[in-house]
C-alpha positions as CSV (number, residue, x, y, z in Angstrom):
1,M,77.7,110.0,90.3
2,K,80.9,108.1,90.6
3,L,82.2,105.1,92.9
4,V,86.0,105.5,94.1
5,I,87.5,102.2,95.1
6,A,90.8,102.7,96.7
7,I,93.0,99.6,97.8
8,V,95.4,101.0,100.2
9,N,98.0,99.4,102.8
10,D,96.7,98.9,106.1
11,E,99.5,101.3,107.7
12,D,98.1,104.0,105.9
13,V,94.4,103.6,106.2
14,H,93.8,105.4,109.6
15,S,95.1,108.7,108.3
16,L,93.2,108.3,105.1
17,L,90.0,107.6,106.8
18,D,90.4,110.7,109.1
19,E,91.1,113.0,106.1
20,L,88.2,111.7,104.1
21,T,85.6,111.8,106.7
22,T,87.1,115.4,107.6
23,H,86.2,116.6,104.2
24,K,82.7,115.1,104.8
25,F,83.0,112.1,102.3
26,R,81.0,109.1,103.6
27,V,83.3,105.8,103.2
28,T,82.9,102.0,103.5
29,K,85.9,100.0,104.8
30,L,86.4,96.6,103.6
31,A,89.2,94.5,105.2
32,T,91.0,92.7,102.0
33,T,94.3,90.7,101.5
34,G,96.9,91.3,99.0
35,G,97.8,88.3,96.6
36,F,101.6,88.9,96.4
37,L,102.9,89.6,99.9
38,K,99.7,88.0,101.6
39,S,99.6,91.0,103.7
40,G,96.5,93.1,104.9
41,N,95.0,96.0,102.7
42,T,92.1,97.7,103.0
43,T,89.6,98.6,100.3
44,L,87.6,101.7,100.6
45,L,84.5,102.6,98.7
46,V,83.5,106.2,98.4
47,G,80.6,107.5,96.6
48,V,81.0,111.0,95.2
49,E,79.6,113.6,92.9
50,D,81.5,113.9,89.6
51,E,83.1,117.3,90.5
52,E,84.5,115.7,93.8
53,V,86.6,112.6,92.3
54,D,89.8,114.8,91.9
55,K,89.4,115.9,95.6
56,V,89.2,112.2,96.9
57,I,92.1,111.2,94.6
58,E,94.1,114.2,96.0
59,I,93.4,113.0,99.7
60,I,94.3,109.5,98.9
61,K,97.5,110.5,97.2
62,D,98.6,112.7,100.0
63,N,97.9,110.2,102.5
64,C,99.3,106.8,101.1
65,E,102.8,107.0,100.1
66,S,104.8,104.1,98.7
67,R,107.8,102.9,100.5
68,E,110.5,100.1,100.3
69,Q,110.1,97.2,102.6
70,I,112.3,94.2,103.3
71,T,110.3,90.9,103.4
72,T,111.3,87.1,102.9
73,S,110.5,85.5,99.4
74,P,107.4,83.6,99.1
75,T,107.2,80.2,99.6
76,P,107.0,78.3,96.2
77,V,103.3,76.9,95.3
78,S,104.2,74.2,93.2
79,G,104.9,70.7,94.9
80,A,108.9,71.5,95.3
81,T,110.6,68.8,97.4
82,G,113.6,69.5,99.5
83,V,114.3,72.2,102.1
84,F,113.1,75.8,100.9
85,I,115.3,78.7,102.4
86,P,113.6,81.9,102.3
87,F,115.8,84.9,101.5
88,P,115.1,88.6,102.2
89,I,113.9,90.8,99.2
90,E,113.1,94.4,99.0
91,V,109.6,95.3,97.8
92,K,107.6,98.3,97.3
93,V,104.6,98.8,99.5
94,G,102.0,101.3,100.3
95,G,100.7,104.0,97.6
96,A,97.1,103.0,96.4
97,T,95.3,101.5,93.5
98,V,92.4,103.6,92.7
99,F,89.3,102.8,90.2
100,V,86.8,105.3,89.3
101,V,83.6,103.9,88.1
102,D,80.2,105.3,86.9
103,V,77.1,104.7,89.6
104,E,74.0,104.3,87.3
105,K,71.5,104.5,90.5
106,Y,72.2,105.6,94.0
107,V,69.4,104.9,96.6
108,K,69.7,105.5,100.1
109,L,67.0,104.2,102.3
């Protein structure tokens, strides 16, 4: 058995959840926040049999496309003095980060 951990953009999560549940995968949804843009992400936990891992990854790939987005530059963390003027930058958002880990034991009570 494997645990698929997928970190996806909040904009992509609804279609992904619909698709995963349509294919009868059980999903646990966790609200998370990205570090760089400080924007909302969702982390999904999907427990699957070894032979179903590729199907889950394919569903994630089909529903989580990366795209360019304009945002303002992050505020400096260090103790900078003076006036900080944010400027627009183009960043890549969306897509997914996926981890697949072995599950030593699974118990459903």
